N, CA, C and O of each residue as an XYZ file, in Angstrom:
620
protein
N      75.785    -51.829     81.285
C      75.093    -52.364     80.186
C      75.333    -53.825     80.170
O      76.504    -54.204     80.131
N      74.420    -54.653     80.194
C      74.531    -56.156     79.990
C      74.575    -56.482     78.539
O      74.860    -55.605     77.724
N      74.307    -57.697     78.179
C      74.263    -58.161     76.888
C      72.922    -57.587     76.272
O      71.851    -57.618     76.878
N      73.089    -57.072     75.033
C      71.885    -56.479     74.353
C      71.047    -57.651     73.829
O      71.597    -58.687     73.454
N      69.796    -57.501     73.803
C      68.824    -58.528     73.185
C      68.971    -58.637     71.729
O      68.903    -59.736     71.178
N      69.176    -57.513     71.060
C      69.313    -57.390     69.654
C      70.768    -56.963     69.332
O      71.421    -56.350     70.177
N      71.275    -57.274     68.138
C      72.647    -56.809     67.806
C      72.664    -55.167     67.806
O      71.696    -54.475     67.491
N      73.804    -54.731     68.175
C      73.983    -53.314     67.974
C      74.618    -53.098     66.619
O      75.688    -53.599     66.273
N      73.827    -52.272     65.857
C      74.179    -52.055     64.450
C      74.954    -50.736     64.241
O      74.677    -49.726     64.888
N      75.867    -50.776     63.380
C      76.644    -49.589     62.959
C      76.618    -49.526     61.445
O      76.619    -50.576     60.802
N      76.594    -48.339     60.841
C      76.829    -48.212     59.301
C      78.025    -47.400     59.094
O      78.200    -46.319     59.656
N      78.782    -47.900     58.339
C      80.094    -47.042     57.881
C      80.038    -46.717     56.352
O      79.463    -47.478     55.574
N      80.580    -45.701     55.992
C      80.516    -45.302     54.618
C      81.867    -45.424     53.842
O      81.921    -45.172     52.638
N      82.922    -45.806     54.545
C      84.113    -45.857     53.935
C      85.036    -46.803     54.763
O      84.756    -47.063     55.933
N      86.155    -47.323     54.139
C      87.100    -48.153     54.932
C      87.611    -47.377     56.157
O      87.820    -47.980     57.210
N      87.819    -46.055     56.045
C      88.314    -45.286     57.200
C      87.324    -45.261     58.286
O      87.743    -45.276     59.443
N      85.955    -45.222     58.036
C      84.995    -45.306     59.031
C      84.866    -46.614     59.711
O      84.623    -46.729     60.913
N      85.052    -47.664     58.829
C      85.165    -49.043     59.404
C      86.352    -49.168     60.388
O      86.255    -49.723     61.482
N      87.468    -48.608     59.908
C      88.669    -48.723     60.820
C      88.396    -47.915     62.099
O      88.803    -48.330     63.184
N      87.717    -46.775     61.984
C      87.413    -45.966     63.147
C      86.565    -46.721     64.222
O      86.786    -46.617     65.428
N      85.557    -47.501     63.668
C      84.697    -48.321     64.497
C      85.477    -49.414     65.196
O      85.214    -49.763     66.346
N      86.484    -49.962     64.435
C      87.323    -50.933     65.119
C      88.128    -50.343     66.168
O      88.384    -51.031     67.156
N      88.582    -49.097     66.075
C      89.317    -48.398     67.036
C      88.426    -48.231     68.329
O      88.862    -48.460     69.456
N      87.138    -47.811     68.065
C      86.245    -47.551     69.200
C      86.045    -48.876     69.896
O      85.896    -48.890     71.118
N      86.034    -49.942     69.220
C      85.789    -51.295     69.869
C      87.147    -51.613     70.606
O      87.115    -52.116     71.729
N      88.231    -51.347     70.035
C      89.468    -51.587     70.635
C      89.732    -50.861     71.925
O      90.432    -51.365     72.803
N      89.176    -49.682     72.039
C      89.239    -48.868     73.232
C      88.622    -49.552     74.466
O      88.964    -49.221     75.601
N      87.717    -50.502     74.229
C      86.939    -51.149     75.390
C      87.337    -52.600     75.552
O      87.010    -53.220     76.564
N      88.079    -53.189     74.513
C      88.417    -54.611     74.668
C      89.508    -54.772     75.803
O      90.271    -53.852     76.098
N      89.522    -55.919     76.372
C      90.387    -56.285     77.500
C      91.137    -57.597     77.160
O      90.661    -58.391     76.348
N      92.316    -57.815     77.790
C      92.935    -58.993     77.590
C      92.111    -60.225     77.945
O      91.494    -60.290     79.009
N      92.110    -61.132     77.102
C      91.265    -62.323     77.139
C      89.958    -62.321     76.299
O      89.270    -63.329     76.133
N      89.670    -61.055     75.768
C      88.454    -61.014     74.877
C      88.707    -61.714     73.601
O      89.790    -61.633     73.021
N      87.716    -62.395     73.172
C      87.686    -63.101     71.875
C      86.670    -62.421     70.986
O      85.507    -62.294     71.369
N      87.107    -61.950     69.726
C      86.234    -61.352     68.751
C      86.170    -62.229     67.590
O      87.209    -62.506     66.989
N      84.968    -62.721     67.198
C      84.711    -63.612     66.037
C      84.222    -62.762     64.954
O      83.100    -62.262     65.035
N      85.011    -62.551     63.903
C      84.576    -61.782     62.715
C      84.009    -62.615     61.621
O      84.545    -63.646     61.217
N      82.841    -62.091     61.139
C      82.118    -62.788     60.038
C      81.967    -61.838     58.866
O      81.790    -60.638     59.071
N      82.028    -62.306     57.735
C      81.740    -61.455     56.541
C      82.409    -62.172     55.360
O      83.296    -63.018     55.472
N      81.826    -61.688     54.115
C      82.358    -62.270     52.886
C      83.847    -61.773     52.693
O      84.354    -60.868     53.355
N      84.450    -62.459     51.739
C      85.751    -61.971     51.251
C      85.677    -60.470     50.931
O      84.717    -60.046     50.287
N      86.609    -59.683     51.339
C      86.654    -58.322     50.954
C      85.655    -57.415     51.657
O      85.468    -56.259     51.279
N      85.012    -57.970     52.697
C      84.003    -57.219     53.457
C      84.509    -56.154     54.355
O      83.788    -55.240     54.755
N      85.876    -56.297     54.695
C      86.397    -55.284     55.537
C      86.900    -55.856     56.956
O      87.167    -55.109     57.897
N      86.996    -57.179     57.008
C      87.436    -57.710     58.366
C      88.823    -57.239     58.838
O      89.030    -56.852     59.988
N      89.769    -57.299     57.863
C      91.050    -56.774     58.197
C      91.143    -55.321     58.457
O      91.904    -54.859     59.307
N      90.361    -54.604     57.717
C      90.238    -53.127     57.943
C      89.822    -52.851     59.411
O      90.413    -52.052     60.138
N      88.733    -53.600     59.779
C      88.304    -53.489     61.183
C      89.431    -53.792     62.172
O      89.630    -53.073     63.151
N      90.126    -54.824     61.904
C      91.297    -55.232     62.784
C      92.370    -54.148     62.886
O      92.974    -53.931     63.936
N      92.581    -53.479     61.755
C      93.537    -52.339     61.773
C      93.130    -51.222     62.778
O      93.955    -50.602     63.448
N      91.815    -51.026     62.823
C      91.308    -50.032     63.826
C      91.504    -50.474     65.262
O      91.798    -49.681     66.156
N      91.329    -51.769     65.445
C      91.564    -52.307     66.859
C      92.987    -52.121     67.183
O      93.312    -51.610     68.255
N      93.891    -52.526     66.275
C      95.365    -52.461     66.446
C      95.736    -51.005     66.694
O      96.612    -50.761     67.524
N      95.132    -50.024     66.037
C      95.400    -48.676     66.160
C      95.103    -48.262     67.562
O      95.886    -47.544     68.183
N      93.954    -48.714     68.087
C      93.535    -48.306     69.468
C      94.559    -48.787     70.538
O      94.718    -48.176     71.594
N      95.244    -49.916     70.207
C      96.205    -50.419     71.227
C      97.673    -49.893     70.895
O      98.629    -50.283     71.564
N      97.815    -49.029     69.880
C      99.125    -48.507     69.625
C     100.061    -49.407     68.917
O     101.272    -49.193     68.983
N      99.597    -50.366     68.267
C     100.389    -51.411     67.593
C     101.027    -50.611     66.374
O     100.343    -49.923     65.616
N     102.357    -50.764     66.262
C     103.083    -50.016     65.328
C     103.268    -50.756     63.942
O     103.497    -50.136     62.903
N     103.159    -52.010     64.005
C     103.362    -52.832     62.750
C     102.116    -52.650     61.828
O     100.979    -52.438     62.249
N     102.461    -52.755     60.574
C     101.300    -52.691     59.484
C     100.566    -53.976     59.648
O     101.171    -55.046     59.720
N      99.122    -53.874     59.714
C      98.346    -54.900     59.813
C      97.938    -55.490     58.408
O      97.362    -54.837     57.538
N      98.288    -56.722     58.310
C      98.027    -57.396     57.051
C      97.156    -58.627     57.294
O      97.093    -59.154     58.405
N      96.462    -59.089     56.193
C      95.585    -60.272     56.291
C      96.472    -61.443     56.684
O      97.557    -61.592     56.121
N      96.022    -62.340     57.697
C      96.812    -63.483     58.053
C      96.312    -64.647     57.242
O      96.432    -65.766     57.741
N      95.782    -64.526     56.087
C      95.241    -65.662     55.275
C      96.203    -66.751     55.125
O      95.826    -67.918     55.227
N      97.511    -66.424     54.874
C      98.489    -67.506     54.526
C      99.332    -67.924     55.568
O      99.951    -68.984     55.479
N      99.426    -67.090     56.682
C     100.250    -67.451     57.848
C      99.312    -67.968     58.999
O      99.783    -68.538     59.984
N      98.015    -67.753     58.842
C      97.028    -68.082     59.849
C      96.912    -67.226     61.050
O      95.815    -66.873     61.483
N      98.106    -66.871     61.622
C      98.084    -66.013     62.863
C      99.184    -64.903     62.751
O     100.358    -65.195     62.525
N      98.783    -63.715     62.907
C      99.707    -62.619     63.118
C      99.535    -62.025     64.477
O      98.435    -61.924     65.020
N     100.658    -61.637     65.003
C     100.691    -61.106     66.354
C     101.219    -59.705     66.290
O     102.214    -59.429     65.620
N     100.522    -58.782     67.018
C     100.880    -57.325     67.058
C     101.087    -56.954     68.405
O     100.287    -57.274     69.284
N     102.181    -56.254     68.635
C     102.572    -55.721     70.081
C     102.093    -54.250     70.150
O     102.456    -53.422     69.314
N     101.283    -53.964     71.155
C     100.947    -52.643     71.560
C     100.709    -52.664     73.032
O     101.211    -53.543     73.733
N      99.916    -51.669     73.542
C      99.637    -51.723     75.010
C      98.960    -52.992     75.406
O      99.060    -53.415     76.558
N      98.226    -53.655     74.421
C      97.716    -54.990     74.583
C      98.148    -55.755     73.387
O      98.152    -55.242     72.268
N      98.528    -57.034     73.624
C      98.951    -57.888     72.430
C      97.646    -58.161     71.680
O      96.593    -58.325     72.297
N      97.719    -58.210     70.328
C      96.657    -58.523     69.493
C      97.006    -59.688     68.589
O      97.990    -59.652     67.850
N      96.160    -60.750     68.664
C      96.265    -62.016     67.886
C      95.332    -61.910     66.746
O      94.127    -61.939     66.996
N      95.763    -61.782     65.447
C      94.869    -61.728     64.319
C      94.995    -62.994     63.722
O      96.083    -63.417     63.331
N      93.797    -63.709     63.617
C      93.671    -65.061     63.116
C      92.825    -65.111     61.868
O      91.905    -64.309     61.711
N      93.140    -66.102     60.915
C      92.359    -66.273     59.845
C      92.077    -67.721     59.705
O      93.034    -68.468     59.502
N      90.798    -68.242     59.793
C      90.436    -69.540     59.771
C      90.001    -70.054     58.429
O      89.600    -71.211     58.304
N      90.079    -69.154     57.356
C      89.539    -69.503     56.109
C      90.062    -70.818     55.540
O      89.306    -71.576     54.931
N      91.338    -71.089     55.733
C      91.915    -72.240     55.120
C      91.837    -73.466     56.058
O      92.234    -74.547     55.623
N      91.384    -73.378     57.235
C      91.284    -74.590     58.176
C      90.007    -75.371     57.778
O      88.997    -74.881     57.272
N      90.226    -76.685     58.098
C      89.202    -77.664     57.739
C      88.003    -77.646     58.715
O      86.887    -77.985     58.320
N      88.226    -77.254     59.981
C      87.187    -77.357     60.957
C      87.631    -76.925     62.236
O      88.818    -76.646     62.406
N      86.683    -76.832     63.276
C      87.113    -76.304     64.639
C      88.095    -77.139     65.291
O      88.666    -76.641     66.261
N      88.432    -78.436     64.906
C      89.345    -79.293     65.513
C      90.741    -78.671     65.193
O      91.691    -78.965     65.918
N      90.888    -77.903     64.233
C      92.251    -77.269     63.942
C      92.566    -76.106     64.857
O      93.737    -75.784     65.056
N      91.534    -75.457     65.429
C      91.726    -74.349     66.274
C      92.784    -74.470     67.330
O      93.645    -73.593     67.394
N      92.796    -75.509     68.188
C      93.760    -75.725     69.214
C      95.261    -75.679     68.669
O      96.206    -75.203     69.298
N      95.324    -76.231     67.441
C      96.810    -76.382     66.943
C      97.388    -74.966     66.682
O      98.614    -74.855     66.663
N      96.640    -73.914     66.487
C      97.192    -72.610     66.297
C      97.823    -72.048     67.514
O      98.573    -71.082     67.375
N      97.612    -72.529     68.661
C      98.132    -72.009     69.948
C      97.698    -70.684     70.433
O      98.298    -70.128     71.353
N      96.671    -70.156     69.843
C      96.112    -68.927     70.227
C      95.383    -68.922     71.581
O      95.499    -68.025     72.415
N      94.645    -69.985     71.705
C      93.725    -70.119     72.917
C      94.638    -70.048     74.142
O      94.301    -69.391     75.127
N      95.750    -70.698     74.089
C      96.654    -70.774     75.196
C      97.234    -69.454     75.593
O      97.647    -69.281     76.739
N      97.279    -68.494     74.658
C      97.914    -67.217     74.936
C      96.908    -66.042     75.073
O      97.309    -64.903     75.309
N      95.592    -66.341     74.922
C      94.598    -65.307     74.917
C      94.554    -64.411     76.171
O      94.116    -63.264     76.088
N      94.958    -64.872     77.209
C      95.012    -64.151     78.501
C      96.025    -63.099     78.391
O      95.957    -62.154     79.178
N      97.007    -63.145     77.464
C      97.986    -62.136     77.219
C      97.587    -60.980     76.289
O      98.298    -59.994     76.094
N      96.334    -61.202     75.712
C      95.940    -60.114     74.702
C      94.523    -60.499     74.223
O      93.815    -61.345     74.768
N      94.208    -59.787     73.161
C      92.794    -60.021     72.591
C      92.978    -60.761     71.265
O      93.929    -60.503     70.528
N      92.075    -61.666     70.975
C      92.110    -62.471     69.676
C      90.962    -61.995     68.781
O      89.802    -62.018     69.191
N      91.289    -61.568     67.568
C      90.338    -61.246     66.583
C      90.440    -62.354     65.468
O      91.490    -62.538     64.851
N      89.388    -63.024     65.262
C      89.448    -64.248     64.402
C      88.519    -64.022     63.199
O      87.299    -63.928     63.326
N      89.164    -63.939     62.030
C      88.340    -63.902     60.763
C      87.812    -65.306     60.432
O      88.477    -66.310     60.685
N      86.633    -65.349     59.876
C      85.851    -66.493     59.632
C      85.596    -67.222     61.102
O      85.684    -68.437     61.278
N      85.325    -66.426     61.935
C      85.133    -66.897     63.400
C      83.979    -67.778     63.562
O      83.913    -68.497     64.559
N      83.002    -67.788     62.614
C      81.874    -68.680     62.762
C      82.250    -70.106     62.716
O      81.416    -70.961     63.012
N      83.550    -70.446     62.335
C      83.906    -71.776     62.258
C      84.324    -72.283     63.669
O      84.527    -73.487     63.833
N      84.453    -71.439     64.641
C      84.736    -71.908     66.032
C      83.733    -71.296     67.060
O      83.920    -71.347     68.275
N      82.644    -70.710     66.461
C      81.585    -70.091     67.407
C      81.035    -71.094     68.358
O      80.786    -70.794     69.525
N      80.837    -72.326     67.851
C      80.270    -73.387     68.680
C      81.091    -73.752     69.861
O      80.539    -74.273     70.830
N      82.336    -73.526     69.857
C      83.307    -73.879     70.829
C      83.202    -72.787     72.077
O      83.609    -73.062     73.205
N      82.673    -71.665     71.768
C      82.706    -70.556     72.742
C      81.247    -70.026     73.133
O      81.098    -69.179     74.014
N      80.222    -70.560     72.444
C      78.868    -70.139     72.716
C      78.777    -68.616     72.741
O      79.139    -67.939     71.779
N      78.300    -68.110     73.829
C      78.132    -66.665     73.929
C      79.345    -66.011     74.600
O      79.289    -64.823     74.919
N      80.432    -66.744     74.822
C      81.545    -66.094     75.527
C      82.569    -65.392     74.535
O      83.755    -65.246     74.831
N      82.028    -64.982     73.364
C      82.840    -64.222     72.485
C      81.949    -63.102     71.867
O      80.726    -63.219     71.796
N      82.571    -62.109     71.466
C      81.863    -60.982     70.789
C      81.826    -61.371     69.249
O      82.846    -61.664     68.624
N      80.617    -61.348     68.725
C      80.374    -61.666     67.296
C      80.267    -60.316     66.608
O      79.502    -59.437     67.005
N      81.098    -60.189     65.523
C      81.078    -58.995     64.694
C      80.816    -59.430     63.202
O      81.668    -60.042     62.558
N      79.659    -59.098     62.721
C      79.311    -59.459     61.436
C      79.341    -58.183     60.504
O      78.654    -57.202     60.789
N      80.167    -58.213     59.359
C      80.315    -57.154     58.531
C      79.659    -57.548     57.151
O      79.992    -58.552     56.520
N      78.705    -56.662     56.756
C      78.008    -56.976     55.494
C      78.059    -55.732     54.572
O      78.149    -54.598     55.042
N      78.002    -55.965     53.335
C      77.944    -54.813     52.367
C      76.710    -53.980     52.622
O      75.699    -54.490     53.105
N      76.787    -52.694     52.300
C      75.709    -51.843     52.438
C      75.145    -51.421     51.140
O      75.158    -52.199     50.186
N      74.624    -50.169     51.044
C      73.895    -49.723     49.778
C      75.010    -49.458     48.683
O      74.742    -49.598     47.490
N      76.146    -49.110     49.075
C      77.145    -48.723     48.079
C      78.361    -49.635     48.168
O      78.468    -50.450     49.084
N      79.250    -49.498     47.241
C      80.452    -50.358     47.314
C      81.307    -50.260     48.625
O      81.941    -51.202     49.100
N      81.244    -49.076     49.113
C      82.078    -48.816     50.334
C      81.357    -48.811     51.672
O      81.964    -48.778     52.743
N      79.986    -48.845     51.557
C      79.105    -48.829     52.777
C      79.217    -50.286     53.471
O      79.352    -51.303     52.791
N      79.154    -50.299     54.776
C      79.237    -51.469     55.463
C      78.101    -51.551     56.644
O      77.907    -50.545     57.327
N      77.478    -52.547     56.844
C      76.570    -52.643     57.990
C      77.173    -53.591     59.000
O      77.345    -54.755     58.637
N      77.508    -53.239     60.204
C      78.288    -53.990     61.099
C      77.454    -54.194     62.344
O      76.997    -53.255     62.997
N      77.266    -55.567     62.659
C      76.434    -55.822     63.831
C      77.286    -56.467     64.836
O      78.059    -57.371     64.520
N      77.164    -56.002     66.119
C      77.935    -56.538     67.212
C      76.871    -57.251     68.213
O      75.855    -56.705     68.643
N      77.280    -58.517     68.488
C      76.424    -59.300     69.393
C      77.247    -60.044     70.462
O      78.353    -60.510     70.186
N      76.706    -60.149     71.664
C      77.319    -60.961     72.744
C      76.232    -61.264     73.711
O      75.222    -60.566     73.803
N      76.465    -62.337     74.441
C      75.509    -62.770     75.450
C      76.155    -62.903     76.851
O      75.467    -62.944     77.871
N      77.429    -62.966     76.855
C      78.116    -63.185     78.207
C      78.100    -61.850     78.869
O      78.528    -60.861     78.274
N      77.591    -61.783     80.158
C      77.619    -60.504     80.808
C      79.054    -59.957     81.178
O      79.261    -58.787     81.498
N      79.969    -60.886     81.100
C      81.381    -60.369     81.350
C      81.841    -59.456     80.354
O      82.803    -58.711     80.545
N      81.074    -59.501     79.123
C      81.503    -58.609     78.060
C      80.723    -57.281     78.092
O      80.762    -56.485     77.153
N      80.032    -57.086     79.188
C      79.137    -55.791     79.239
C      79.969    -54.527     78.931
O      79.443    -53.537     78.421
N      81.257    -54.579     79.246
C      82.068    -53.434     79.040
C      82.069    -53.030     77.480
O      82.422    -51.904     77.129
N      81.689    -53.926     76.650
C      81.707    -53.678     75.158
C      80.600    -52.700     74.783
O      80.664    -52.143     73.687
N      79.615    -52.458     75.593
C      78.545    -51.565     75.324
C      79.142    -50.074     75.225
O      78.509    -49.151     74.714
N      80.353    -49.949     75.736
C      81.060    -48.664     75.618
C      81.615    -48.309     74.172
O      82.192    -47.247     73.938
N      81.395    -49.269     73.254
C      81.861    -49.082     71.899
C      80.843    -48.201     71.081
O      81.141    -47.716     69.990
N      79.614    -48.031     71.691
C      78.603    -47.287     70.966
C      79.055    -45.835     70.632
O      78.302    -45.079     70.018
């Protein structure tokens, strides 16, 4: 499967289901992959990352990196969990040092829209929106780089 023309949509009905979708995505991510997470505060971005970390067998508790900016989790693949909420612009991204280490693992970046222009279609875009109820989420996956075709396996 190459890049889909339209986003692939998923609906989840609970944080557990959102975490399970993250685990399904984690099962197909590879070192060097960059995932840009978008969504309002409290939309479930960190919950989604917990699922990805579970797929890689990371033992540490996954917490929001809002105040430390970057958390790193060890598993079968290293996971860099980044939060750009407090950064002033894409010029701050290189200072985090994640880009230099991405070949060693996968990077999941909350508020990823702040650096999307740096990567064009070379990243997976995950948008998490509220659904019909307080716990429902609509999650859209988009990518354009054919190197990310393996992500189609997350369906």
